[in-house]
Biopython code that builds the backbone (N, CA, C, O; Angstrom):
import numpy as np
from Bio.PDB.StructureBuilder import StructureBuilder

atoms = [
    (1, "MET", "N", (0.709, -1.225, -0.169)),
    (1, "MET", "CA", (0.070, 0.032, -0.208)),
    (1, "MET", "C", (0.906, 1.257, -0.008)),
    (1, "MET", "O", (1.755, 1.267, 0.883)),
    (2, "ALA", "N", (0.737, 2.157, -0.686)),
    (2, "ALA", "CA", (1.413, 3.405, -1.109)),
    (2, "ALA", "C", (0.776, 4.431, 0.287)),
    (2, "ALA", "O", (-0.347, 4.476, 0.789)),
    (3, "LYS", "N", (1.977, 5.137, 0.586)),
    (3, "LYS", "CA", (1.762, 5.973, 1.838)),
    (3, "LYS", "C", (1.064, 7.119, 1.291)),
    (3, "LYS", "O", (1.296, 7.513, 0.148)),
    (4, "THR", "N", (0.121, 7.736, 2.145)),
    (4, "THR", "CA", (-0.705, 8.994, 1.857)),
    (4, "THR", "C", (0.057, 10.070, 2.329)),
    (4, "THR", "O", (1.110, 9.836, 2.921)),
    (5, "ARG", "N", (-0.344, 11.259, 2.144)),
    (5, "ARG", "CA", (0.195, 12.502, 2.783)),
    (5, "ARG", "C", (0.197, 12.449, 4.278)),
    (5, "ARG", "O", (1.135, 12.623, 5.057)),
    (6, "SER", "N", (-1.314, 12.115, 4.554)),
    (6, "SER", "CA", (-1.534, 12.121, 6.049)),
    (6, "SER", "C", (-0.963, 10.777, 6.892)),
    (6, "SER", "O", (-1.042, 10.749, 8.120)),
    (7, "MET", "N", (-0.426, 9.752, 6.178)),
    (7, "MET", "CA", (0.461, 8.884, 6.840)),
    (7, "MET", "C", (1.540, 9.282, 6.957)),
    (7, "MET", "O", (2.069, 8.877, 7.992)),
    (8, "THR", "N", (2.289, 10.063, 6.214)),
    (8, "THR", "CA", (3.495, 10.681, 6.244)),
    (8, "THR", "C", (3.789, 11.666, 7.262)),
    (8, "THR", "O", (4.817, 11.706, 7.939)),
    (9, "ARG", "N", (2.638, 12.591, 7.326)),
    (9, "ARG", "CA", (2.495, 13.596, 8.472)),
    (9, "ARG", "C", (2.449, 13.011, 9.752)),
    (9, "ARG", "O", (3.136, 13.424, 10.686)),
    (10, "ASN", "N", (1.556, 11.936, 9.842)),
    (10, "ASN", "CA", (1.432, 11.270, 11.147)),
    (10, "ASN", "C", (2.740, 10.862, 11.541)),
    (10, "ASN", "O", (3.111, 11.065, 12.697)),
    (11, "GLU", "N", (3.579, 10.231, 10.586)),
    (11, "GLU", "CA", (4.872, 9.618, 11.064)),
    (11, "GLU", "C", (5.714, 10.623, 11.563)),
    (11, "GLU", "O", (6.334, 10.505, 12.620)),
    (12, "ASN", "N", (5.760, 11.768, 10.715)),
    (12, "ASN", "CA", (6.539, 12.968, 11.127)),
    (12, "ASN", "C", (6.119, 13.471, 12.556)),
    (12, "ASN", "O", (6.987, 13.634, 13.413)),
    (13, "ASP", "N", (4.985, 13.682, 12.779)),
    (13, "ASP", "CA", (4.375, 14.278, 13.858)),
    (13, "ASP", "C", (4.905, 13.206, 15.254)),
    (13, "ASP", "O", (5.273, 13.593, 16.363)),
    (14, "ASN", "N", (4.794, 11.807, 14.766)),
    (14, "ASN", "CA", (5.232, 10.988, 15.932)),
    (14, "ASN", "C", (6.540, 11.042, 16.291)),
    (14, "ASN", "O", (6.938, 10.939, 17.451)),
    (15, "ALA", "N", (7.200, 11.194, 15.364)),
    (15, "ALA", "CA", (8.728, 11.469, 15.445)),
    (15, "ALA", "C", (9.302, 12.631, 16.197)),
    (15, "ALA", "O", (10.236, 12.616, 16.999)),
    (16, "SER", "N", (8.481, 13.767, 15.742)),
    (16, "SER", "CA", (8.988, 15.047, 16.634)),
    (16, "SER", "C", (8.258, 14.833, 17.984)),
    (16, "SER", "O", (8.922, 15.315, 18.902)),
    (17, "ASN", "N", (7.092, 14.257, 18.399)),
    (17, "ASN", "CA", (6.738, 13.993, 19.558)),
    (17, "ASN", "C", (7.859, 13.282, 20.443)),
    (17, "ASN", "O", (8.165, 13.659, 21.574)),
    (18, "LYS", "N", (8.337, 12.375, 19.877)),
    (18, "LYS", "CA", (9.407, 11.668, 20.707)),
    (18, "LYS", "C", (10.516, 12.370, 21.038)),
    (18, "LYS", "O", (11.118, 12.151, 22.090)),
    (19, "LYS", "N", (10.910, 13.336, 20.114)),
    (19, "LYS", "CA", (12.489, 14.274, 20.385)),
    (19, "LYS", "C", (11.899, 15.065, 21.591)),
    (19, "LYS", "O", (12.696, 15.302, 22.498)),
    (20, "ARG", "N", (10.691, 15.484, 21.727)),
    (20, "ARG", "CA", (10.130, 16.482, 22.642)),
    (20, "ARG", "C", (10.416, 15.834, 23.831)),
    (20, "ARG", "O", (10.996, 16.449, 24.727)),
    (21, "TYR", "N", (10.042, 14.506, 23.983)),
    (21, "TYR", "CA", (9.936, 14.041, 25.472)),
    (21, "TYR", "C", (11.587, 13.646, 25.980)),
    (21, "TYR", "O", (11.853, 13.347, 27.144)),
    (22, "GLU", "N", (12.408, 13.698, 25.090)),
    (22, "GLU", "CA", (13.788, 13.254, 25.235)),
    (22, "GLU", "C", (14.573, 14.200, 25.944)),
    (22, "GLU", "O", (15.766, 13.919, 26.056)),
    (23, "THR", "N", (14.125, 15.375, 26.502)),
    (23, "THR", "CA", (14.725, 16.493, 26.957)),
    (23, "THR", "C", (15.363, 16.067, 28.440)),
    (23, "THR", "O", (14.799, 15.238, 29.155)),
    (24, "SER", "N", (16.508, 16.681, 28.786)),
    (24, "SER", "CA", (17.051, 16.086, 30.107)),
    (24, "SER", "C", (16.572, 17.256, 31.170)),
    (24, "SER", "O", (16.591, 18.469, 30.962)),
    (25, "TRP", "N", (16.161, 16.608, 32.297)),
    (25, "TRP", "CA", (15.789, 17.536, 33.476)),
    (25, "TRP", "C", (16.640, 18.676, 33.782)),
    (25, "TRP", "O", (16.241, 19.762, 34.202)),
    (26, "ALA", "N", (17.938, 18.317, 33.518)),
    (26, "ALA", "CA", (18.933, 19.415, 33.709)),
    (26, "ALA", "C", (18.914, 20.662, 32.719)),
    (26, "ALA", "O", (19.481, 21.736, 32.919)),
    (27, "ASP", "N", (18.197, 20.329, 31.680)),
    (27, "ASP", "CA", (17.980, 21.410, 30.628)),
    (27, "ASP", "C", (16.799, 22.395, 30.797)),
    (27, "ASP", "O", (16.656, 23.346, 30.028)),
    (28, "ILE", "N", (15.930, 22.135, 31.855)),
    (28, "ILE", "CA", (14.963, 22.982, 32.056)),
    (28, "ILE", "C", (15.455, 24.289, 32.542)),
    (28, "ILE", "O", (16.321, 24.318, 33.416)),
    (29, "ASN", "N", (14.909, 25.494, 31.980)),
    (29, "ASN", "CA", (15.244, 27.049, 32.276)),
    (29, "ASN", "C", (15.555, 27.114, 33.819)),
    (29, "ASN", "O", (14.800, 26.456, 34.534)),
    (30, "HIS", "N", (16.434, 27.729, 34.344)),
    (30, "HIS", "CA", (16.814, 28.046, 35.634)),
    (30, "HIS", "C", (15.867, 28.912, 36.069)),
    (30, "HIS", "O", (15.447, 28.721, 37.210)),
    (31, "ASP", "N", (15.374, 29.924, 35.372)),
    (31, "ASP", "CA", (14.440, 30.974, 36.026)),
    (31, "ASP", "C", (12.921, 30.224, 36.321)),
    (31, "ASP", "O", (12.248, 30.428, 37.331)),
    (32, "VAL", "N", (12.631, 29.512, 35.445)),
    (32, "VAL", "CA", (11.391, 28.621, 35.768)),
    (32, "VAL", "C", (11.620, 27.811, 37.043)),
    (32, "VAL", "O", (10.805, 27.896, 37.961)),
    (33, "LEU", "N", (12.741, 27.000, 37.139)),
    (33, "LEU", "CA", (13.204, 26.071, 38.233)),
    (33, "LEU", "C", (13.191, 26.856, 39.665)),
    (33, "LEU", "O", (12.824, 26.449, 40.768)),
    (34, "PHE", "N", (13.692, 28.060, 39.289)),
    (34, "PHE", "CA", (13.643, 29.074, 40.802)),
    (34, "PHE", "C", (12.295, 29.511, 41.139)),
    (34, "PHE", "O", (11.988, 29.583, 42.329)),
    (35, "PHE", "N", (11.512, 29.789, 40.296)),
    (35, "PHE", "CA", (10.074, 30.046, 40.404)),
    (35, "PHE", "C", (9.610, 28.887, 41.339)),
    (35, "PHE", "O", (9.176, 29.171, 42.455)),
    (36, "VAL", "N", (9.689, 27.549, 40.908)),
    (36, "VAL", "CA", (8.969, 26.414, 41.193)),
    (36, "VAL", "C", (9.756, 26.137, 42.631)),
    (36, "VAL", "O", (9.059, 25.810, 43.591)),
    (37, "MET", "N", (10.923, 26.239, 42.767)),
    (37, "MET", "CA", (11.778, 25.819, 43.901)),
    (37, "MET", "C", (11.163, 26.810, 45.022)),
    (37, "MET", "O", (10.956, 26.364, 46.150)),
    (38, "MET", "N", (10.861, 28.206, 44.694)),
    (38, "MET", "CA", (10.558, 29.231, 45.835)),
    (38, "MET", "C", (9.103, 28.580, 46.434)),
    (38, "MET", "O", (8.814, 28.796, 47.610)),
    (39, "GLN", "N", (8.250, 27.815, 45.613)),
    (39, "GLN", "CA", (6.897, 27.492, 46.133)),
    (39, "GLN", "C", (6.977, 26.288, 47.013)),
    (39, "GLN", "O", (5.979, 26.031, 47.685)),
    (40, "LEU", "N", (8.129, 25.436, 47.111)),
    (40, "LEU", "CA", (8.278, 24.160, 47.780)),
    (40, "LEU", "C", (8.199, 24.228, 49.308)),
    (40, "LEU", "O", (8.454, 25.214, 50.000)),
    (41, "ARG", "N", (7.805, 23.024, 49.719)),
    (41, "ARG", "CA", (8.167, 23.158, 51.286)),
    (41, "ARG", "C", (9.323, 22.681, 51.514)),
    (41, "ARG", "O", (9.956, 22.149, 50.602)),
    (42, "VAL", "N", (9.872, 22.794, 52.918)),
    (42, "VAL", "CA", (11.276, 22.368, 53.128)),
    (42, "VAL", "C", (11.663, 21.209, 52.826)),
    (42, "VAL", "O", (12.753, 21.013, 52.288)),
    (43, "VAL", "N", (10.699, 20.120, 53.174)),
    (43, "VAL", "CA", (11.231, 18.788, 52.925)),
    (43, "VAL", "C", (11.312, 18.395, 51.282)),
    (43, "VAL", "O", (11.986, 17.451, 50.871)),
    (44, "ASP", "N", (10.554, 19.231, 50.460)),
    (44, "ASP", "CA", (10.546, 19.057, 49.012)),
    (44, "ASP", "C", (11.656, 19.842, 48.560)),
    (44, "ASP", "O", (12.299, 19.451, 47.586)),
    (45, "PHE", "N", (11.918, 20.769, 49.077)),
    (45, "PHE", "CA", (13.304, 21.502, 48.830)),
    (45, "PHE", "C", (14.669, 20.701, 48.757)),
    (45, "PHE", "O", (15.571, 20.922, 47.949)),
    (46, "VAL", "N", (14.658, 19.705, 49.773)),
    (46, "VAL", "CA", (15.689, 18.749, 49.874)),
    (46, "VAL", "C", (15.856, 17.836, 48.839)),
    (46, "VAL", "O", (16.936, 17.472, 48.374)),
    (47, "GLU", "N", (14.330, 17.345, 48.367)),
    (47, "GLU", "CA", (14.192, 16.486, 47.415)),
    (47, "GLU", "C", (14.554, 16.928, 46.013)),
    (47, "GLU", "O", (15.056, 16.230, 45.132)),
    (48, "PHE", "N", (14.201, 18.260, 45.952)),
    (48, "PHE", "CA", (14.543, 19.007, 44.638)),
    (48, "PHE", "C", (15.973, 19.149, 44.393)),
    (48, "PHE", "O", (16.368, 19.126, 43.227)),
    (49, "SER", "N", (16.854, 19.305, 45.426)),
    (49, "SER", "CA", (18.213, 19.532, 45.296)),
    (49, "SER", "C", (18.722, 17.938, 44.949)),
    (49, "SER", "O", (19.886, 17.795, 44.574)),
    (50, "GLY", "N", (17.996, 16.956, 45.056)),
    (50, "GLY", "CA", (18.379, 15.607, 44.481)),
    (50, "GLY", "C", (18.311, 15.048, 43.257)),
    (50, "GLY", "O", (18.739, 13.949, 42.905)),
    (51, "VAL", "N", (17.582, 16.110, 42.448)),
    (51, "VAL", "CA", (17.130, 15.370, 41.189)),
    (51, "VAL", "C", (18.378, 15.419, 40.369)),
    (51, "VAL", "O", (18.600, 14.332, 39.835)),
    (52, "CYS", "N", (19.147, 16.223, 40.137)),
    (52, "CYS", "CA", (20.383, 16.318, 39.278)),
    (52, "CYS", "C", (21.260, 17.346, 39.875)),
    (52, "CYS", "O", (20.893, 18.071, 40.800)),
    (53, "LYS", "N", (22.570, 17.396, 39.257)),
    (53, "LYS", "CA", (23.689, 18.395, 39.652)),
    (53, "LYS", "C", (23.264, 19.721, 39.230)),
    (53, "LYS", "O", (23.604, 20.668, 39.938)),
    (54, "SER", "N", (22.565, 19.935, 38.174)),
    (54, "SER", "CA", (22.130, 21.149, 37.799)),
    (54, "SER", "C", (21.279, 21.809, 38.828)),
    (54, "SER", "O", (21.569, 22.911, 39.294)),
    (55, "TRP", "N", (19.976, 20.968, 39.262)),
    (55, "TRP", "CA", (18.991, 21.448, 40.139)),
    (55, "TRP", "C", (19.824, 21.746, 41.619)),
    (55, "TRP", "O", (19.678, 22.772, 42.284)),
    (56, "ARG", "N", (20.774, 20.545, 41.987)),
    (56, "ARG", "CA", (21.399, 20.911, 43.495)),
    (56, "ARG", "C", (22.303, 22.167, 43.326)),
    (56, "ARG", "O", (22.397, 22.872, 44.331)),
    (57, "SER", "N", (22.968, 22.551, 42.239)),
    (57, "SER", "CA", (23.707, 23.682, 42.155)),
    (57, "SER", "C", (22.775, 24.942, 42.675)),
    (57, "SER", "O", (22.950, 25.747, 43.589)),
    (58, "LEU", "N", (21.692, 24.775, 41.698)),
    (58, "LEU", "CA", (20.695, 25.936, 41.947)),
    (58, "LEU", "C", (19.873, 26.131, 43.308)),
    (58, "LEU", "O", (19.414, 27.204, 43.702)),
    (59, "ALA", "N", (19.784, 25.024, 43.881)),
    (59, "ALA", "CA", (19.158, 25.023, 45.201)),
    (59, "ALA", "C", (20.357, 25.303, 46.089)),
    (59, "ALA", "O", (20.083, 25.826, 47.169)),
    (60, "LEU", "N", (21.544, 25.070, 45.856)),
    (60, "LEU", "CA", (22.616, 25.427, 46.932)),
    (60, "LEU", "C", (22.907, 26.829, 46.956)),
    (60, "LEU", "O", (23.197, 27.453, 47.976)),
    (61, "SER", "N", (22.805, 27.388, 45.603)),
    (61, "SER", "CA", (23.149, 28.781, 45.479)),
    (61, "SER", "C", (22.077, 29.561, 45.887)),
    (61, "SER", "O", (22.300, 30.763, 46.035)),
    (62, "ASN", "N", (20.838, 29.090, 46.126)),
    (62, "ASN", "CA", (19.845, 29.992, 46.479)),
    (62, "ASN", "C", (19.303, 29.522, 47.811)),
    (62, "ASN", "O", (18.163, 29.900, 48.082)),
    (63, "ARG", "N", (19.929, 28.767, 48.675)),
    (63, "ARG", "CA", (19.546, 28.232, 49.818)),
    (63, "ARG", "C", (19.004, 29.247, 50.684)),
    (63, "ARG", "O", (17.929, 29.085, 51.261)),
    (64, "SER", "N", (19.869, 30.531, 50.824)),
    (64, "SER", "CA", (19.577, 31.423, 51.856)),
    (64, "SER", "C", (18.221, 32.305, 51.356)),
    (64, "SER", "O", (17.556, 32.933, 52.180)),
    (65, "LYS", "N", (17.982, 32.289, 50.337)),
    (65, "LYS", "CA", (16.808, 33.050, 49.791)),
    (65, "LYS", "C", (15.497, 32.086, 50.050)),
    (65, "LYS", "O", (14.426, 32.604, 50.366)),
    (66, "PHE", "N", (15.625, 30.731, 49.910)),
    (66, "PHE", "CA", (14.754, 30.042, 50.082)),
    (66, "PHE", "C", (14.222, 29.957, 51.588)),
    (66, "PHE", "O", (13.026, 30.072, 51.853)),
    (67, "ILE", "N", (15.280, 29.733, 52.618)),
    (67, "ILE", "CA", (15.066, 29.734, 53.924)),
    (67, "ILE", "C", (14.662, 30.968, 54.446)),
    (67, "ILE", "O", (14.084, 30.864, 55.528)),
    (68, "ALA", "N", (14.777, 32.005, 54.049)),
    (68, "ALA", "CA", (14.451, 33.436, 54.386)),
    (68, "ALA", "C", (13.202, 33.731, 53.874)),
    (68, "ALA", "O", (12.687, 34.773, 54.279)),
    (69, "SER", "N", (12.563, 33.018, 53.031)),
    (69, "SER", "CA", (11.230, 33.224, 52.479)),
    (69, "SER", "C", (10.258, 32.144, 53.265)),
    (69, "SER", "O", (9.052, 32.144, 53.016)),
    (70, "ARG", "N", (10.857, 31.172, 54.277)),
    (70, "ARG", "CA", (9.835, 30.485, 54.943)),
    (70, "ARG", "C", (9.337, 31.210, 56.185)),
    (70, "ARG", "O", (9.906, 32.223, 56.591)),
    (71, "PRO", "N", (8.340, 30.722, 56.749)),
    (71, "PRO", "CA", (7.824, 31.316, 57.784)),
    (71, "PRO", "C", (8.399, 30.545, 59.101)),
    (71, "PRO", "O", (8.795, 29.381, 59.039)),
    (72, "PRO", "N", (8.402, 31.230, 60.166)),
    (72, "PRO", "CA", (9.019, 30.239, 61.417)),
    (72, "PRO", "C", (8.450, 29.071, 61.588)),
    (72, "PRO", "O", (7.278, 29.177, 61.226)),
    (73, "ILE", "N", (8.666, 28.083, 61.929)),
    (73, "ILE", "CA", (8.186, 27.010, 62.534)),
    (73, "ILE", "C", (7.628, 26.946, 64.119)),
    (73, "ILE", "O", (8.388, 26.873, 65.085)),
    (74, "SER", "N", (6.496, 26.979, 64.190)),
    (74, "SER", "CA", (5.792, 26.953, 65.722)),
    (74, "SER", "C", (5.856, 25.713, 66.207)),
    (74, "SER", "O", (5.580, 24.755, 65.484)),
    (75, "ILE", "N", (6.202, 25.573, 67.407)),
    (75, "ILE", "CA", (6.195, 24.462, 68.383)),
    (75, "ILE", "C", (5.820, 24.649, 69.664)),
    (75, "ILE", "O", (6.411, 25.449, 70.389)),
    (76, "ARG", "N", (4.798, 23.928, 70.064)),
    (76, "ARG", "CA", (4.329, 23.771, 71.372)),
    (76, "ARG", "C", (4.608, 22.898, 72.182)),
    (76, "ARG", "O", (4.477, 21.699, 71.936)),
    (77, "ILE", "N", (5.041, 23.371, 73.285)),
    (77, "ILE", "CA", (5.826, 22.330, 74.283)),
    (77, "ILE", "C", (4.925, 22.183, 75.584)),
    (77, "ILE", "O", (4.654, 23.216, 76.197)),
    (78, "PHE", "N", (4.457, 20.996, 76.031)),
    (78, "PHE", "CA", (3.679, 20.741, 76.925)),
    (78, "PHE", "C", (4.287, 20.285, 78.202)),
    (78, "PHE", "O", (4.851, 19.202, 78.040)),
    (79, "ILE", "N", (4.369, 20.749, 79.444)),
    (79, "ILE", "CA", (5.208, 20.341, 80.377)),
    (79, "ILE", "C", (3.990, 19.849, 81.301)),
    (79, "ILE", "O", (2.976, 20.530, 81.453)),
    (80, "ASP", "N", (4.202, 18.535, 81.934)),
    (80, "ASP", "CA", (3.376, 17.799, 82.717)),
    (80, "ASP", "C", (2.887, 18.342, 84.115)),
    (80, "ASP", "O", (1.751, 18.404, 84.585)),
    (81, "ASP", "N", (4.327, 18.783, 84.719)),
    (81, "ASP", "CA", (4.222, 19.208, 85.962)),
    (81, "ASP", "C", (3.292, 20.060, 86.190)),
    (81, "ASP", "O", (2.390, 19.612, 86.898)),
    (82, "ASP", "N", (3.160, 21.259, 85.808)),
    (82, "ASP", "CA", (2.109, 22.318, 86.032)),
    (82, "ASP", "C", (0.789, 22.678, 85.011)),
    (82, "ASP", "O", (-0.102, 23.525, 85.074)),
    (83, "GLU", "N", (1.126, 21.592, 84.031)),
    (83, "GLU", "CA", (0.094, 21.748, 82.684)),
    (83, "GLU", "C", (0.025, 23.171, 82.144)),
    (83, "GLU", "O", (-1.003, 23.724, 81.753)),
    (84, "SER", "N", (1.432, 23.771, 82.175)),
    (84, "SER", "CA", (1.532, 24.857, 81.300)),
    (84, "SER", "C", (1.787, 24.695, 79.955)),
    (84, "SER", "O", (2.473, 23.702, 79.713)),
    (85, "ASP", "N", (1.470, 25.318, 79.056)),
    (85, "ASP", "CA", (2.281, 24.974, 77.804)),
    (85, "ASP", "C", (2.917, 26.180, 77.135)),
    (85, "ASP", "O", (2.301, 27.245, 77.152)),
    (86, "TYR", "N", (4.087, 26.094, 76.555)),
    (86, "TYR", "CA", (4.738, 27.044, 76.034)),
    (86, "TYR", "C", (4.784, 26.982, 74.556)),
    (86, "TYR", "O", (4.751, 25.868, 74.033)),
    (87, "CYS", "N", (4.865, 28.187, 73.718)),
    (87, "CYS", "CA", (4.738, 28.321, 72.185)),
    (87, "CYS", "C", (5.946, 28.903, 71.880)),
    (87, "CYS", "O", (6.197, 30.063, 72.206)),
    (88, "CYS", "N", (6.816, 28.108, 71.205)),
    (88, "CYS", "CA", (8.142, 28.605, 70.858)),
    (88, "CYS", "C", (8.157, 28.679, 69.295)),
    (88, "CYS", "O", (7.666, 27.833, 68.548)),
    (89, "TYR", "N", (8.863, 29.940, 68.885)),
    (89, "TYR", "CA", (8.914, 29.915, 67.317)),
    (89, "TYR", "C", (10.365, 29.994, 66.909)),
    (89, "TYR", "O", (11.236, 30.722, 67.386)),
    (90, "LEU", "N", (10.454, 29.157, 65.991)),
    (90, "LEU", "CA", (11.894, 28.754, 65.533)),
    (90, "LEU", "C", (12.177, 29.106, 64.041)),
    (90, "LEU", "O", (11.334, 28.877, 63.174)),
    (91, "LYS", "N", (13.468, 29.708, 63.746)),
    (91, "LYS", "CA", (13.559, 30.098, 62.193)),
    (91, "LYS", "C", (14.403, 29.083, 61.853)),
    (91, "LYS", "O", (15.446, 28.896, 62.481)),
    (92, "LEU", "N", (14.070, 28.402, 60.925)),
    (92, "LEU", "CA", (15.160, 27.283, 60.524)),
    (92, "LEU", "C", (16.273, 27.741, 59.423)),
    (92, "LEU", "O", (16.081, 28.363, 58.378)),
    (93, "GLY", "N", (17.267, 27.338, 59.867)),
    (93, "GLY", "CA", (18.538, 27.973, 59.145)),
    (93, "GLY", "C", (19.235, 26.594, 58.502)),
    (93, "GLY", "O", (19.124, 25.563, 59.164)),
    (94, "LEU", "N", (19.862, 26.556, 57.383)),
    (94, "LEU", "CA", (20.381, 25.530, 57.009)),
    (94, "LEU", "C", (22.068, 25.908, 56.661)),
    (94, "LEU", "O", (22.827, 25.027, 56.258)),
]
sb = StructureBuilder()
sb.init_structure("model")
sb.init_model(0)
sb.init_chain("A")
sb.init_seg("    ")
for serial, (resi, resn, name, xyz) in enumerate(atoms, 1):
    if name == "N":
        sb.init_residue(resn, " ", resi, " ")
    sb.init_atom(name, np.array(xyz, "f"), 0.0, 1.0, " ", f" {name:<3s}", serial, name[0])
structure = sb.get_structure()
């Protein structure tokens, strides 16, 4: 059976779709990554830095900006002796 134009076009579209998905995570624009990184929780920030060398470099070079943008951590401490509770606010520093 001879190929029609639409069959050839579909083959070309499939080939270009495959190329699009072969991009490395390290090649993502750092401005976009920075924006995403600043939206993460602290636990996710640690995971973010483990994706690849490029992301780790971005995370480490902007660690102080990330930490400064986080709210303080509130920890409530209960003491059984007099049933008083104290609230402490801690600023996370890496």
